[in-house]
NUROVEX-684070 format. One record per residue (C-alpha): residue number from 1; residue in one letter; x, y negated, z. Coordinates in nm, 4 decimals, decimal comma, always signed. Layout:
NODE   i aa       xx       yy       zz
NODE NUM  A        X        Y        Z
...
END
This chain:
NODE   i aa       xx       yy       zz
NODE   1  X  +1,4724  +1,6509  -3,2990
NODE   2  X  +1,4939  +1,2760  -3,2530
NODE   3  X  +1,7974  +1,1009  -3,1091
NODE   4  X  +1,8106  +1,0097  -2,7444
NODE   5  X  +1,6442  +0,6791  -2,6659
NODE   6  X  +1,6261  +0,5437  -2,3152
NODE   7  X  +1,3437  +0,2980  -2,2705
NODE   8  X  +1,1828  +0,1186  -1,9793
NODE   9  X  +0,8184  +0,0317  -1,9254
NODE  10  X  +0,6190  -0,0316  -1,6063
NODE  11  X  +0,9428  -0,0233  -1,4072
NODE  12  X  +1,0341  +0,3307  -1,5169
NODE  13  X  +1,3294  +0,4228  -1,7417
NODE  14  X  +1,3968  +0,7582  -1,9092
NODE  15  X  +1,5004  +0,9274  -2,2331
NODE  16  X  +1,2039  +0,9636  -2,4708
NODE  17  X  +1,3688  +1,2638  -2,6414
NODE  18  X  +1,3239  +1,4635  -2,3199
NODE  19  X  +0,9468  +1,4008  -2,2771
NODE  20  X  +0,7004  +1,6875  -2,3040
NODE  21  X  +0,3819  +1,4907  -2,2229
NODE  22  X  +0,2144  +1,2085  -2,0320
NODE  23  X  -0,1019  +1,2731  -1,8349
NODE  24  X  -0,3153  +1,1399  -1,5559
NODE  25  X  -0,3343  +1,3331  -1,2338
NODE  26  X  -0,6145  +1,5922  -1,2405
NODE  27  X  -0,7065  +1,5105  -0,8778
NODE  28  X  -1,0169  +1,2981  -0,9327
NODE  29  X  -1,1929  +1,1417  -0,6391
NODE  30  X  -0,8793  +1,1562  -0,4228
NODE  31  X  -0,5936  +0,9183  -0,3525
NODE  32  X  -0,3982  +1,0891  -0,6355
NODE  33  X  -0,6337  +0,9916  -0,9211
NODE  34  X  -0,4267  +0,6781  -0,9869
NODE  35  X  -0,1100  +0,8742  -1,0707
NODE  36  X  +0,0626  +0,9015  -1,4086
NODE  37  X  +0,2546  +1,2268  -1,4476
NODE  38  X  +0,5423  +1,2487  -1,6951
NODE  39  X  +0,6478  +1,6049  -1,7781
NODE  40  X  +0,9881  +1,6637  -1,9324
NODE  41  X  +1,1036  +1,9459  -2,1580
NODE  42  X  +1,2278  +2,2543  -1,9782
NODE  43  X  +1,6025  +2,2534  -1,9308
NODE  44  X  +1,8373  +2,5389  -1,8478
NODE  45  X  +2,1648  +2,5142  -1,6621
NODE  46  X  +2,4212  +2,7790  -1,5802
NODE  47  X  +2,5709  +2,7518  -1,2328
NODE  48  X  +2,8598  +2,9339  -1,0742
NODE  49  X  +2,7811  +3,0852  -0,7333
NODE  50  X  +3,1149  +3,1072  -0,5496
NODE  51  X  +2,9812  +3,3320  -0,2709
NODE  52  X  +2,9131  +3,6150  -0,5168
NODE  53  X  +3,1506  +3,4921  -0,7890
NODE  54  X  +2,8839  +3,5121  -1,0583
NODE  55  X  +2,7155  +3,2775  -1,2985
NODE  56  X  +2,3414  +3,2287  -1,2636
NODE  57  X  +2,0817  +3,0757  -1,4888
NODE  58  X  +1,8565  +2,8048  -1,3417
NODE  59  X  +1,5488  +2,6778  -1,5264
NODE  60  X  +1,4075  +2,3342  -1,4417
NODE  61  X  +1,0680  +2,1882  -1,5295
NODE  62  X  +1,1071  +1,8267  -1,4149
NODE  63  X  +0,8205  +1,5828  -1,3623
NODE  64  X  +0,7903  +1,2262  -1,2430
NODE  65  X  +0,4801  +1,0907  -1,0720
NODE  66  X  +0,4079  +0,7180  -1,0732
NODE  67  X  +0,1287  +0,5835  -0,8550
NODE  68  X  -0,0645  +0,2744  -0,9612
NODE  69  X  -0,3024  +0,0552  -0,7591
NODE  70  X  -0,6126  +0,2056  -0,9238
NODE  71  X  -0,7328  +0,4552  -1,1844
NODE  72  X  -0,7873  +0,1966  -1,4599
NODE  73  X  -0,4305  +0,0670  -1,4302
NODE  74  X  -0,2941  +0,4234  -1,4387
NODE  75  X  -0,5099  +0,4984  -1,7418
NODE  76  X  -0,3837  +0,1858  -1,9238
NODE  77  X  -0,0150  +0,2643  -1,8560
NODE  78  X  -0,0664  +0,6264  -1,9616
NODE  79  X  -0,2099  +0,5009  -2,2909
NODE  80  X  +0,0781  +0,2550  -2,3394
NODE  81  X  +0,3446  +0,5190  -2,2685
NODE  82  X  +0,1733  +0,7627  -2,5058
NODE  83  X  +0,1768  +0,4977  -2,7811
NODE  84  X  +0,5457  +0,4193  -2,7228
NODE  85  X  +0,6285  +0,7910  -2,7297
NODE  86  X  +0,4178  +0,8542  -3,0433
NODE  87  X  +0,5921  +0,5683  -3,2232
NODE  88  X  +0,9288  +0,7154  -3,1215
NODE  89  X  +0,8280  +1,0614  -3,2503
NODE  90  X  +0,7012  +0,9278  -3,5834
NODE  91  X  +0,9725  +0,6711  -3,6503
NODE  92  X  +1,2628  +0,8363  -3,4698
NODE  93  X  +1,3589  +0,5064  -3,3110
END
């Protein structure tokens, strides 16, 4: 696994080591078709519930949605993020 690397592009900052994928919204022909969706790797946390005095396991599948002015702009930024991520995966930097 690559080292953590926080990077910013298009006004968004996050750790590339936590990314699962980048994709465009599947809602074509609606107001959501200009949205880039960033999915992060599933993370698990263990939380203590004081009411029952037990530990519980919580699983999170985080996403971030970024809306752009139009589909072409969203498509371009999706491509750019995918290239940045691919370079990070290949070069580890």
